[in-house]
C-alpha positions as a Markdown table, in Angstrom:
| # | Residue | x | y | z |
|---|---|---|---|---|
| 1 | Unk | 108.4 | 83.3 | 87.3 |
| 2 | Unk | 106.1 | 86.2 | 86.5 |
| 3 | Unk | 105.6 | 87.8 | 89.9 |
| 4 | Unk | 107.4 | 87.7 | 93.2 |
| 5 | Unk | 105.1 | 88.7 | 96.1 |
| 6 | Unk | 107.4 | 90.2 | 98.8 |
| 7 | Unk | 105.9 | 90.5 | 102.3 |
| 8 | Unk | 108.2 | 92.2 | 104.8 |
| 9 | Unk | 107.4 | 92.0 | 108.5 |
| 10 | Unk | 108.6 | 92.5 | 112.1 |
| 11 | Unk | 106.7 | 91.5 | 115.2 |
| 12 | Unk | 103.3 | 91.3 | 113.4 |
| 13 | Unk | 102.1 | 87.9 | 114.6 |
| 14 | Unk | 98.4 | 89.0 | 114.8 |
| 15 | Unk | 98.4 | 90.1 | 111.2 |
| 16 | Unk | 101.0 | 88.1 | 109.2 |
| 17 | Unk | 98.6 | 85.1 | 108.6 |
| 18 | Unk | 96.0 | 87.3 | 107.0 |
| 19 | Unk | 98.6 | 88.9 | 104.8 |
| 20 | Unk | 100.0 | 85.6 | 103.5 |
| 21 | Unk | 96.4 | 84.2 | 103.0 |
| 22 | Unk | 95.5 | 87.2 | 100.9 |
| 23 | Unk | 98.4 | 86.5 | 98.6 |
| 24 | Unk | 97.7 | 82.7 | 98.4 |
| 25 | Unk | 94.1 | 83.4 | 97.3 |
| 26 | Unk | 95.2 | 85.3 | 94.2 |
| 27 | Unk | 93.7 | 84.0 | 91.0 |
| 28 | Unk | 96.1 | 84.3 | 88.1 |
| 29 | Unk | 97.0 | 82.7 | 84.7 |
| 30 | Unk | 100.7 | 82.9 | 85.6 |
| 31 | Unk | 103.0 | 81.5 | 88.3 |
| 32 | Unk | 104.0 | 83.5 | 91.3 |
| 33 | Unk | 106.0 | 83.0 | 94.5 |
| 34 | Unk | 105.5 | 84.5 | 98.0 |
| 35 | Unk | 108.7 | 85.6 | 99.8 |
| 36 | Unk | 108.1 | 86.5 | 103.4 |
| 37 | Unk | 111.0 | 88.5 | 104.9 |
| 38 | Unk | 111.1 | 88.7 | 108.7 |
| 39 | Unk | 113.5 | 91.0 | 110.5 |
| 40 | Unk | 114.1 | 88.6 | 113.5 |
| 41 | Unk | 110.7 | 89.0 | 115.2 |
| 42 | Unk | 110.4 | 88.0 | 118.8 |
| 43 | Unk | 106.6 | 87.6 | 119.0 |
| 44 | Unk | 106.2 | 84.3 | 117.1 |
| 45 | Unk | 105.9 | 85.8 | 113.6 |
| 46 | Unk | 108.6 | 83.5 | 112.3 |
| 47 | Unk | 106.8 | 80.4 | 113.6 |
| 48 | Unk | 103.6 | 81.4 | 111.7 |
| 49 | Unk | 105.7 | 82.0 | 108.5 |
| 50 | Unk | 107.3 | 78.5 | 108.9 |
| 51 | Unk | 103.8 | 76.9 | 109.3 |
| 52 | Unk | 102.7 | 78.4 | 105.9 |
| 53 | Unk | 105.9 | 77.2 | 104.3 |
| 54 | Unk | 105.2 | 73.7 | 105.6 |
| 55 | Unk | 101.7 | 73.8 | 104.1 |
| 56 | Unk | 102.7 | 75.5 | 100.8 |
| 57 | Unk | 106.3 | 74.5 | 100.2 |
| 58 | Unk | 106.2 | 75.3 | 96.5 |
| 59 | Unk | 104.6 | 78.7 | 97.0 |
| 60 | Unk | 105.7 | 80.3 | 100.3 |
| 61 | Unk | 109.5 | 80.9 | 100.8 |
| 62 | Unk | 110.6 | 82.4 | 104.2 |
| 63 | Unk | 113.5 | 84.9 | 104.3 |
| 64 | Unk | 114.2 | 84.8 | 108.0 |
| 65 | Unk | 116.8 | 87.1 | 109.5 |
| 66 | Unk | 118.8 | 85.7 | 112.4 |
| 67 | Unk | 119.4 | 89.2 | 113.8 |
| 68 | Unk | 117.4 | 92.4 | 113.4 |
| 69 | Unk | 119.0 | 94.4 | 110.5 |
| 70 | Unk | 117.6 | 97.7 | 111.7 |
| 71 | Unk | 117.2 | 100.8 | 109.6 |
| 72 | Unk | 113.4 | 100.7 | 110.0 |
| 73 | Unk | 113.2 | 97.4 | 108.0 |
| 74 | Unk | 115.1 | 98.8 | 105.0 |
| 75 | Unk | 117.7 | 96.1 | 104.8 |
| 76 | Unk | 115.2 | 93.3 | 105.5 |
| 77 | Unk | 113.2 | 94.6 | 102.6 |
| 78 | Unk | 116.3 | 94.8 | 100.3 |
| 79 | Unk | 117.3 | 91.3 | 101.2 |
| 80 | Unk | 113.8 | 90.0 | 100.5 |
| 81 | Unk | 113.7 | 91.7 | 97.1 |
| 82 | Unk | 117.1 | 90.4 | 96.3 |
| 83 | Unk | 115.7 | 86.8 | 96.4 |
| 84 | Unk | 112.9 | 87.7 | 94.0 |
| 85 | Unk | 112.9 | 85.6 | 90.8 |
| 86 | Unk | 109.9 | 87.3 | 89.3 |
| 87 | Unk | 109.7 | 89.7 | 86.3 |
| 88 | Unk | 107.6 | 91.9 | 88.6 |
| 89 | Unk | 107.6 | 92.4 | 92.4 |
| 90 | Unk | 104.3 | 93.0 | 94.3 |
| 91 | Unk | 105.2 | 94.3 | 97.8 |
| 92 | Unk | 103.4 | 94.8 | 101.0 |
| 93 | Unk | 104.0 | 94.9 | 104.8 |
| 94 | Unk | 103.0 | 92.1 | 107.1 |
| 95 | Unk | 100.2 | 94.1 | 108.8 |
| 96 | Unk | 98.5 | 94.8 | 105.5 |
| 97 | Unk | 96.4 | 92.5 | 103.2 |
| 98 | Unk | 94.9 | 92.3 | 99.8 |
| 99 | Unk | 91.1 | 92.3 | 99.3 |
| 100 | Unk | 90.8 | 91.6 | 95.6 |
| 101 | Unk | 91.5 | 88.0 | 94.4 |
| 102 | Unk | 92.5 | 89.4 | 90.9 |
| 103 | Unk | 94.8 | 92.1 | 92.1 |
| 104 | Unk | 98.0 | 90.5 | 90.7 |
| 105 | Unk | 96.3 | 89.7 | 87.4 |
| 106 | Unk | 95.1 | 93.2 | 86.9 |
| 107 | Unk | 98.4 | 94.8 | 87.6 |
| 108 | Unk | 100.4 | 92.3 | 85.5 |
| 109 | Unk | 98.0 | 92.9 | 82.6 |
| 110 | Unk | 98.6 | 96.6 | 82.9 |
| 111 | Unk | 102.4 | 96.4 | 83.0 |
| 112 | Unk | 102.5 | 93.9 | 80.2 |
| 113 | Unk | 100.3 | 96.1 | 78.0 |
| 114 | Unk | 102.3 | 99.3 | 78.9 |
| 115 | Unk | 106.0 | 98.6 | 78.6 |
| 116 | Unk | 106.8 | 102.4 | 79.1 |
| 117 | Unk | 105.5 | 102.0 | 82.7 |
| 118 | Unk | 107.9 | 100.7 | 85.4 |
| 119 | Unk | 105.3 | 100.7 | 88.2 |
| 120 | Unk | 101.6 | 100.7 | 88.9 |
| 121 | Unk | 99.6 | 101.1 | 92.1 |
| 122 | Unk | 95.9 | 101.1 | 93.0 |
| 123 | Unk | 93.6 | 102.5 | 95.7 |
| 124 | Unk | 93.8 | 101.3 | 99.3 |
| 125 | Unk | 91.6 | 101.5 | 102.4 |
| 126 | Unk | 93.4 | 103.0 | 105.4 |
| 127 | Unk | 92.2 | 101.6 | 108.8 |
| 128 | Unk | 93.3 | 102.8 | 112.2 |
| 129 | Unk | 94.1 | 100.7 | 115.3 |
| 130 | Unk | 92.8 | 103.5 | 117.6 |
| 131 | Unk | 89.4 | 103.4 | 116.0 |
| 132 | Unk | 89.6 | 106.5 | 113.9 |
| 133 | Unk | 87.3 | 106.3 | 110.8 |
| 134 | Unk | 88.7 | 104.3 | 107.9 |
| 135 | Unk | 89.0 | 106.1 | 104.5 |
| 136 | Unk | 90.3 | 105.6 | 101.0 |
| 137 | Unk | 93.9 | 106.8 | 100.4 |
| 138 | Unk | 93.3 | 108.0 | 96.8 |
| 139 | Unk | 90.6 | 110.5 | 95.8 |
| 140 | Unk | 88.3 | 110.0 | 92.8 |
| 141 | Unk | 90.2 | 112.6 | 90.8 |
| 142 | Unk | 93.6 | 110.8 | 91.2 |
| 143 | Unk | 95.7 | 111.1 | 88.1 |
| 144 | Unk | 96.2 | 108.0 | 86.0 |
| 145 | Unk | 99.9 | 108.4 | 85.3 |
| 146 | Unk | 102.9 | 110.0 | 87.0 |
| 147 | Unk | 106.5 | 110.8 | 86.3 |
| 148 | Unk | 109.5 | 111.7 | 88.5 |
| 149 | Unk | 108.3 | 115.4 | 88.6 |
| 150 | Unk | 105.1 | 114.3 | 90.3 |
| 151 | Unk | 107.1 | 112.7 | 93.1 |
| 152 | Unk | 109.1 | 115.9 | 93.8 |
| 153 | Unk | 107.7 | 118.7 | 95.9 |
| 154 | Unk | 108.4 | 121.3 | 98.5 |
| 155 | Unk | 106.4 | 119.0 | 100.9 |
| 156 | Unk | 106.8 | 115.3 | 101.2 |
| 157 | Unk | 104.7 | 113.6 | 98.5 |
| 158 | Unk | 103.1 | 110.3 | 99.3 |
| 159 | Unk | 100.0 | 108.8 | 97.6 |
| 160 | Unk | 101.0 | 105.1 | 97.0 |
| 161 | Unk | 100.2 | 102.6 | 99.7 |
| 162 | Unk | 103.0 | 99.9 | 99.9 |
| 163 | Unk | 100.3 | 97.2 | 99.7 |
| 164 | Unk | 99.2 | 98.6 | 96.3 |
| 165 | Unk | 102.4 | 98.8 | 94.3 |
| 166 | Unk | 103.8 | 96.4 | 91.7 |
| 167 | Unk | 107.0 | 97.2 | 89.8 |
| 168 | Unk | 109.6 | 95.8 | 87.4 |
| 169 | Unk | 112.3 | 93.9 | 89.2 |
| 170 | Unk | 115.0 | 96.0 | 87.7 |
| 171 | Unk | 116.9 | 97.6 | 90.6 |
| 172 | Unk | 119.7 | 95.2 | 91.7 |
| 173 | Unk | 121.9 | 97.8 | 93.5 |
| 174 | Unk | 120.9 | 100.9 | 95.4 |
| 175 | Unk | 122.9 | 104.1 | 95.8 |
| 176 | Unk | 124.7 | 104.7 | 99.1 |
| 177 | Unk | 122.4 | 107.5 | 100.1 |
| 178 | Unk | 119.4 | 105.2 | 99.7 |
| 179 | Unk | 121.0 | 102.7 | 102.1 |
| 180 | Unk | 121.2 | 105.4 | 104.8 |
| 181 | Unk | 117.5 | 106.3 | 104.7 |
| 182 | Unk | 114.9 | 105.1 | 107.2 |
| 183 | Unk | 112.2 | 105.7 | 104.6 |
| 184 | Unk | 112.4 | 103.1 | 101.9 |
| 185 | Unk | 109.2 | 103.8 | 99.9 |
| 186 | Unk | 109.7 | 107.4 | 99.0 |
| 187 | Unk | 113.2 | 107.1 | 97.5 |
| 188 | Unk | 112.4 | 103.7 | 96.0 |
| 189 | Unk | 109.5 | 105.1 | 94.0 |
| 190 | Unk | 111.6 | 108.0 | 92.8 |
| 191 | Unk | 114.2 | 105.4 | 91.5 |
| 192 | Unk | 111.4 | 103.4 | 89.8 |
| 193 | Unk | 110.2 | 106.6 | 88.1 |
| 194 | Unk | 113.6 | 106.9 | 86.4 |
| 195 | Unk | 112.9 | 103.6 | 84.6 |
| 196 | Unk | 109.4 | 104.5 | 83.4 |
| 197 | Unk | 106.1 | 106.1 | 84.2 |
| 198 | Unk | 103.9 | 105.1 | 87.2 |
| 199 | Unk | 100.3 | 104.1 | 86.5 |
| 200 | Unk | 97.3 | 104.3 | 88.7 |
| 201 | Unk | 94.4 | 101.8 | 88.8 |
| 202 | Unk | 91.4 | 103.1 | 90.6 |
| 203 | Unk | 90.3 | 99.6 | 91.9 |
| 204 | Unk | 90.2 | 99.3 | 95.7 |
| 205 | Unk | 92.3 | 96.1 | 96.2 |
| 206 | Unk | 94.1 | 96.3 | 99.6 |
| 207 | Unk | 94.0 | 97.5 | 103.2 |
| 208 | Unk | 96.7 | 99.6 | 104.8 |
| 209 | Unk | 96.6 | 99.3 | 108.6 |
| 210 | Unk | 97.9 | 102.1 | 110.7 |
| 211 | Unk | 98.9 | 100.6 | 114.0 |
| 212 | Unk | 101.7 | 101.0 | 116.6 |
| 213 | Unk | 103.9 | 98.3 | 115.1 |
| 214 | Unk | 103.7 | 99.9 | 111.6 |
| 215 | Unk | 106.7 | 101.8 | 110.1 |
| 216 | Unk | 104.7 | 105.0 | 109.9 |
| 217 | Unk | 104.8 | 105.3 | 113.7 |
| 218 | Unk | 108.6 | 105.6 | 113.6 |
| 219 | Unk | 108.4 | 109.0 | 112.1 |
| 220 | Unk | 109.4 | 111.5 | 114.8 |
| 221 | Unk | 109.4 | 115.0 | 113.5 |
| 222 | Unk | 110.7 | 116.5 | 116.8 |
| 223 | Unk | 113.7 | 114.2 | 116.8 |
| 224 | Unk | 116.9 | 115.6 | 115.2 |
| 225 | Unk | 118.1 | 112.2 | 114.1 |
| 226 | Unk | 114.9 | 111.6 | 112.1 |
| 227 | Unk | 115.0 | 115.1 | 110.6 |
| 228 | Unk | 118.7 | 114.8 | 109.6 |
| 229 | Unk | 117.9 | 111.5 | 107.9 |
| 230 | Unk | 115.2 | 113.1 | 105.9 |
| 231 | Unk | 117.5 | 116.0 | 104.9 |
| 232 | Unk | 120.2 | 113.5 | 103.8 |
| 233 | Unk | 117.5 | 111.5 | 101.9 |
| 234 | Unk | 116.4 | 114.5 | 99.8 |
| 235 | Unk | 120.0 | 115.6 | 99.3 |
| 236 | Unk | 120.6 | 112.2 | 97.9 |
| 237 | Unk | 117.5 | 112.3 | 95.7 |
| 238 | Unk | 118.6 | 115.7 | 94.4 |
| 239 | Unk | 122.0 | 114.4 | 93.4 |
| 240 | Unk | 120.6 | 111.3 | 91.9 |
| 241 | Unk | 118.3 | 113.4 | 89.6 |
| 242 | Unk | 121.2 | 115.5 | 88.5 |
| 243 | Unk | 119.9 | 118.6 | 90.3 |
| 244 | Unk | 117.1 | 119.0 | 87.7 |
| 245 | Unk | 114.7 | 119.7 | 90.5 |
| 246 | Unk | 117.1 | 121.6 | 92.7 |
| 247 | Unk | 114.9 | 124.6 | 93.4 |
| 248 | Unk | 111.9 | 122.7 | 94.7 |
| 249 | Unk | 114.0 | 120.1 | 96.6 |
| 250 | Unk | 116.0 | 122.7 | 98.3 |
| 251 | Unk | 112.8 | 124.1 | 99.7 |
| 252 | Unk | 111.8 | 120.7 | 100.9 |
| 253 | Unk | 115.2 | 120.3 | 102.6 |
| 254 | Unk | 114.7 | 123.8 | 104.1 |
| 255 | Unk | 111.4 | 122.6 | 105.6 |
| 256 | Unk | 113.2 | 119.9 | 107.6 |
| 257 | Unk | 115.9 | 122.4 | 108.8 |
| 258 | Unk | 113.1 | 124.6 | 110.1 |
| 259 | Unk | 111.4 | 121.7 | 111.9 |
| 260 | Unk | 114.8 | 121.0 | 113.5 |
| 261 | Unk | 114.8 | 124.3 | 115.2 |
| 262 | Unk | 112.3 | 122.8 | 117.6 |
| 263 | Unk | 113.8 | 119.4 | 117.8 |
| 264 | Unk | 114.3 | 118.0 | 121.3 |
| 265 | Unk | 118.1 | 118.0 | 121.0 |
| 266 | Unk | 118.3 | 121.6 | 120.0 |
| 267 | Unk | 115.8 | 123.4 | 122.1 |
| 268 | Unk | 118.2 | 124.5 | 124.8 |
| 269 | Unk | 121.4 | 124.9 | 122.8 |
| 270 | Unk | 122.2 | 128.3 | 121.2 |
| 271 | Unk | 125.1 | 127.6 | 118.9 |
| 272 | Unk | 123.7 | 124.4 | 117.3 |
| 273 | Unk | 120.3 | 126.0 | 116.9 |
| 274 | Unk | 121.8 | 129.1 | 115.3 |
| 275 | Unk | 123.7 | 126.9 | 112.8 |
| 276 | Unk | 120.5 | 125.1 | 111.9 |
| 277 | Unk | 118.8 | 128.4 | 111.4 |
| 278 | Unk | 121.6 | 129.6 | 109.1 |
| 279 | Unk | 121.2 | 126.4 | 107.0 |
| 280 | Unk | 117.4 | 127.1 | 106.8 |
| 281 | Unk | 118.0 | 130.6 | 105.5 |
| 282 | Unk | 120.5 | 129.3 | 103.0 |
| 283 | Unk | 118.2 | 126.7 | 101.6 |
| 284 | Unk | 114.8 | 128.5 | 101.9 |
| 285 | Unk | 115.8 | 132.0 | 100.9 |
| 286 | Unk | 112.7 | 133.4 | 102.5 |
| 287 | Unk | 111.3 | 136.8 | 102.2 |
| 288 | Unk | 112.7 | 139.7 | 104.3 |
| 289 | Unk | 110.0 | 139.4 | 107.0 |
| 290 | Unk | 110.7 | 135.7 | 107.5 |
| 291 | Unk | 114.4 | 136.2 | 107.3 |
| 292 | Unk | 114.3 | 138.8 | 110.1 |
| 293 | Unk | 112.0 | 136.6 | 112.2 |
| 294 | Unk | 114.4 | 133.7 | 112.1 |
| 295 | Unk | 117.4 | 135.9 | 112.8 |
| 296 | Unk | 115.7 | 137.4 | 115.8 |
| 297 | Unk | 114.4 | 134.1 | 117.3 |
| 298 | Unk | 117.4 | 131.8 | 116.6 |
| 299 | Unk | 120.5 | 133.6 | 115.4 |
| 300 | Unk | 121.0 | 136.8 | 117.4 |
| 301 | Unk | 122.5 | 135.8 | 120.7 |
| 302 | Unk | 120.0 | 136.1 | 123.6 |
| 303 | Unk | 122.3 | 138.5 | 125.5 |
| 304 | Unk | 122.3 | 140.9 | 122.6 |
| 305 | Unk | 118.5 | 140.8 | 122.5 |
| 306 | Unk | 118.5 | 141.6 | 126.2 |
| 307 | Unk | 120.9 | 144.5 | 125.7 |
| 308 | Unk | 118.8 | 145.8 | 122.7 |
| 309 | Unk | 115.6 | 145.6 | 124.7 |
| 310 | Unk | 117.1 | 147.4 | 127.7 |
| 311 | Unk | 118.5 | 150.1 | 125.4 |
| 312 | Unk | 115.2 | 150.5 | 123.6 |
| 313 | Unk | 113.2 | 150.8 | 126.8 |
| 314 | Unk | 115.8 | 153.2 | 128.3 |
| 315 | Unk | 115.6 | 155.5 | 125.3 |
| 316 | Unk | 111.8 | 155.4 | 125.3 |
| 317 | Unk | 111.7 | 156.3 | 129.0 |
| 318 | Unk | 114.2 | 159.1 | 128.4 |
| 319 | Unk | 112.1 | 160.6 | 125.6 |
| 320 | Unk | 109.1 | 160.5 | 127.9 |
| 321 | Unk | 110.9 | 162.6 | 130.5 |
| 322 | Unk | 112.0 | 165.2 | 128.0 |
């Protein structure tokens, strides 16, 4: 088996048929299978998957969970990948679809010809359920190859649509920190980069839908639980990479501590907020001006600020009378 197409889905009945069809229409000179992993959908998605299995029993293989595995689909994805028999895995979500009948062939040809690459991806069109203008994900000047260093930054780096990625089926066990993350793609690509370079093909070959049932809508940057998960994710990546990128990853972690200062759970709590502010200062090591600002706004007890303000005003008024 050359390629395992892995489609992961949850409550995407309006889209899953188009996703499977786009895989079935691939024209290749090799054999491939289509695994469809469903995380116990309740909207009829599993019935649609079964109907395709009935029509294409030698091509479509359902991986149907009997209960929702949670973790934003991470465990459903892992279980689906674990069933893959192919040398390569081509993955996408159940609300996306492929637009080029030769996508698989092009990517296999690239990986076969470049054994020092573990992964390749291509351009994708992003469309929006709310009617926002569609646009390409990757710019014309997108680099043609990437290493681990390109995936590490002070900000979160994302330039590979899930629907565009093909990779060697080499990771059989994931580290513990990975299994705690609600974001599978970011750490997964970092792990792939440890096995080889990542190549870019400029061809536009898939559509990435942004809709309310997509995983990107689960990112809540004012929720402390989500932010803590991101912090633990990047701490895990830092350790996995042997702290070779410690400086830049600590600044990334600091960014999430700073966002947490305005998280819903901490807005009205002094002690927890002050502790988070202290962690931010520890990781970010900001300049003196920013350090003073954070101390004033989040660490110095409000009662001391009131006393200071009262004393300052009193001294000012006393000087005016003299």
